[in-house]
N, C-alpha and C positions, 0 to 999 in steps of 0.2 A: 250655664246650660239651661235651656228652656224646654219644658215638656208639656204635653197635654194629652188627655186620654183619647183613645180611638173613637169612642162613641160621641165625642164632642167635635170630631173633625168636620162634620157637615155644617156646624154652626160657627166654628172658630175660623176667622180669616187669617189672622197672624198674631203672634205674641212676640214682643220685642223686649229685650233686657240688655242694657248697656252698662258695663261696669266702669266705675271711675276710681281713681286713687288706688287704695289698697284693696278694693273689692275685686275679686277675680271671678270670672264667669263660672268656673268649675265648682265654686263654693256655693252657688245659689241656683236653686231650681224653682221655676215658676210654673204653676198649672192654672190655667184660666178656665173656669166653668161658665155656664150661661149667665150667672149673676153673682159669682164669687171668685175669689183668688186664693190659692194656697201657695205659700212661699216658704221654702225650706232653706236655711242658712247654716253653713258649717264653717267654723273658724280655722284658718291656717295658722294663726298666731295665738298662742295660749293666753297672751295678756289681754285679749279682747274679751270683754264681759258681755255676753249676749243679752243681758237684761237692759243694756243701754242702747239696744237697737229699737228703731221706730219705723213702722210702715205708715207714712203720712203722720197721723197723730195717734196711732195705735201701737201698743206694746205687744210683744209676742204672746200667743195663746199658750204655748208650752215651751219649756227650755230643759236641756240636759247638758252634760259636760261639753262645752264648746259648740253647742248647736241650739238653734231656735226655729220655731215654726209659727207662721201666721196663717190663720184661716179666717178670712174676712169677707163681708159682702161688698159688692162694688158701690153700694150706696153709703158705705161707712168709711172711716179713716181718711176723710178729706180727699177721696179720689176726684179728679177733674175729668169732665166729660167733654168731648169735642166731636163734631160731625164734619167730615170732609168727604164730599162726593158720596160714594156708596159705602163709606167706612165709618163705623161708630167706634170711637176710641176712648178708653179709660186709662188715665195716667196718674201715677203716684211716684213716690220716691222712698227707697229704703235708705235710712241714714244711721250712722253710728256716732254718738256724741260722747266725748270723753268726760268723765265725772268731774274733774277739777274745773273744767270750763264748759258748763252745760249748754251754752248757747253757741258753741263752736262745733261745726260738723267736721269730724275727722275724715269720713268718707261718705259718699252718696252713690246710690245705684238706681237709676231710673227704671221703673217697671211700667210697661205699657201693654195692655190687652186690646187688640183690634179685632172687631167683628164685622161681618157683612151686615150692612144696615138693612133691617127688615123693610119690606116695601111699604108697610102700613105704619112704620115707626115715626113718631113725632115727639120732640121733647115735651114733657108735661108742662102745663102752666104752673106758675109759681105756687107752691103749696104753703099753707100757713105754717109758721115755725113757732114753737113754744119757747118763750124766754122766761127764765126764773129771775125774780126781782127781790130776792132776799127778804121774803115776808111781806112785801107790799102788794102781792097779788100777781098772778101770771098774766102775760100779755101775748096775744095772738095777732100777728100781722098778716094782712091779706092784700093781694093786688090782682086785678083781673081786667080783661077787655069786656066792655059792655055793649049791648045793642044800642042803636041810635036813640031809642026812647028810654034807655037805661033800665028797662024792665027785667033784664036778665043777661046772661053771658052772650057774647057775640059768637054766632055759630059759624060764620065764614072767616077764613084767615086771609081773604083777599080784600084790599082797600084800594079803590081807584084813586089816582093822583088828584089831590085837592079835596077829597072827602075827609071826614073826621074820624080819628081813632079815639074812642072814648075809654080812657083809663081811669079805673076806680081803685082807690087804696083806702085801707082802714086799719085801725088797731082796736082790737077788742079788749076793753079795759078790765072787765070783771070787777074785782074789788080794789083795783088800783085807784089812786087819786086821779082826778080828771087830767087828761093829756090831749095835746094837739099833735096832729100828724103832719109831717112835712116831707116833701120829696127833695132831698138835699142835692142829689145829682141824678141825671138820667142821660144815657147815650143810646143811640141806635147803632148796632153793629151787624155784620154779616155772619157772625159766629155766635154759638150759644155760650161760649166762655169768654169772659173778659181777659185781655192779655194775649189772646190768640191773634194770629195774622188775619187781617181783614180790614174792610173800610169801617170808619167810625164817624158818626154824625152827632154833634152835641145837641142836646135838647134842653137840659137844665144844668146850669153850672153856678159857681159862685155862691154856694150854700142857699139854693132856692130861687135862682133867677131863671125864668123861662126864656132863655135867649132865643129860642125858635120863634117866639111871638114877635120879634122885631122884624122878621121877614115873611110872616105868614099871619093867619087868623087864629093861631093857637092861643088858648087862654085857660086859666083856672076857672072853675065854676064856683058860685057861692056855696059855702059849706051848709050842709044840713045839720051836721054835728062837728064839733071841733076835732073829734077823733076820726073823721073821714075827709078825704080830699079827692076831688074829681078834676081831671084834666081832659080838655078837648084839644087833641093834637091833630093839626091838619096834615094829611098824608103828604110827605115831602118827596122831592125828586132825589131819591137816594137808593141806589142798588135796585133800580126798577126791574121787576120780574124775578129778583133773587129772594131768598129767604132772609128776613130781617128779624133781629131780636132786640128788644128794648130792656136795657139793664138800668135799674134804679137803686139808690140808697134811700131807705125809709128811716125817718127819725121821729121818735115820739118825745115830746117835751112839755114842760109846764106851759099852758096856754097864756099865762100872764107874763112870760119872759121872752117875748119875741124881740129879736135884735138882728143885727146884720148877719149873724151866723146861723140864725134860725128864723126862716121867713118863707113866704110864698109870694113872689112878685112876677107880674106879667106886664108886657109893654102894651100900652093903649095908644093907638095911632092918633097923632095930633095932641097928645097929652103928656106922654112919657111913662116912666115906670110907676106902677101902682101896686100898693100892698093889698093883697086879697082880704086880709082880716080887718084892716082899718085904713081905708084910703086917706084919711086925714093925717096919718103918720107915714105917708109914702116916702118920706126922706130916708127911711130905713133902706129903701131900694136904690138910693142914689149911687151906691157903690157897684151896681150891676154892670155899669159900663167900664168899670176899672177892676178893682180887686177887693172882694169882701173878705177881710181877714177874720178868721175864726178866733174867738176868744178861747181861753183855756176852758175846756169843757168840764163841767162838774160831774161828780160820780153818780152811780146809780141811786144812791141814797137821796138825791134831789129830783129823781124822776126822769132821767134821760136814758133812753135805750136806742141803740143804733143797729140797724141790720144792713149789711152790704150785699150788693150783687143780686138783688131780686130780679128775676128775668121773666119776660112775657114773650111768647112766640113759639114757633116761627109764624110770622105773618108776611104777606107778599103785597108790595105796592105795585099796582098795575098802571099802565099808561092810558087806561080808559077814562073817559069823563064820568064823574059821579052822576048817577041817575037822579 
């Protein structure tokens, strides 16, 4: 059963809950607010321990005999967000995991809140995320779209076909040992969430190979600092006139340990693949046309941190000629 308060009716478009396996709809009530979700669960079977329930990666806020309640923000508990047309959807999953096998889901219950998309709503640009590094100092990752002269954030979301999309990424090191920043993978999609249905255009693959540079004038720019990386991405013929999102994996690593699995390579016409940080060692990039196999990655104690699915957008590539 799914309910929502009357005062929220003007804002709420729909709420969807689908029960699977032993989860029955009459045992679960979901209330979606403007920016939060309340989920109440009652067990039909006495042997189910409510403390083993999870909503995304969140445990219940309160429990009693055979009952559990979650009161969470839509920005917490690993809720996924997706925009489809005029609908803004937040998706998660209620799961029960048996104690003897903690990685095996006994049942799952999808929970979806769908809202009318506000006319002025746009997904936020990627916000810095704080990573804890076990006493070696905190790291803050940033990624943004820059103006043509790189003097500040790009104010328009439209890019004429053939113009350049200037992407700037950085890791703020604070008291951490020196690190180099790499874009391990980047793709353009027509959805703000990876894995959603939609078109996909590869930009960077093979652990740092700018494959888009083979068919365009896209290229990495010389570094000002090892902890910064700039990419001039030529606007490509992909989803013309539609909203486009750029998803990237950012990787911070020891700057002296560049290899086939940690690099920044772009293709130079008439020359071949070139390593941004040291063109004399561009053989590291030879695998870009084949498969760059990652070595076993060392732990955080040696300075590696990885953040996945950083996203920029939405931006729109238009069919106009760049001025």
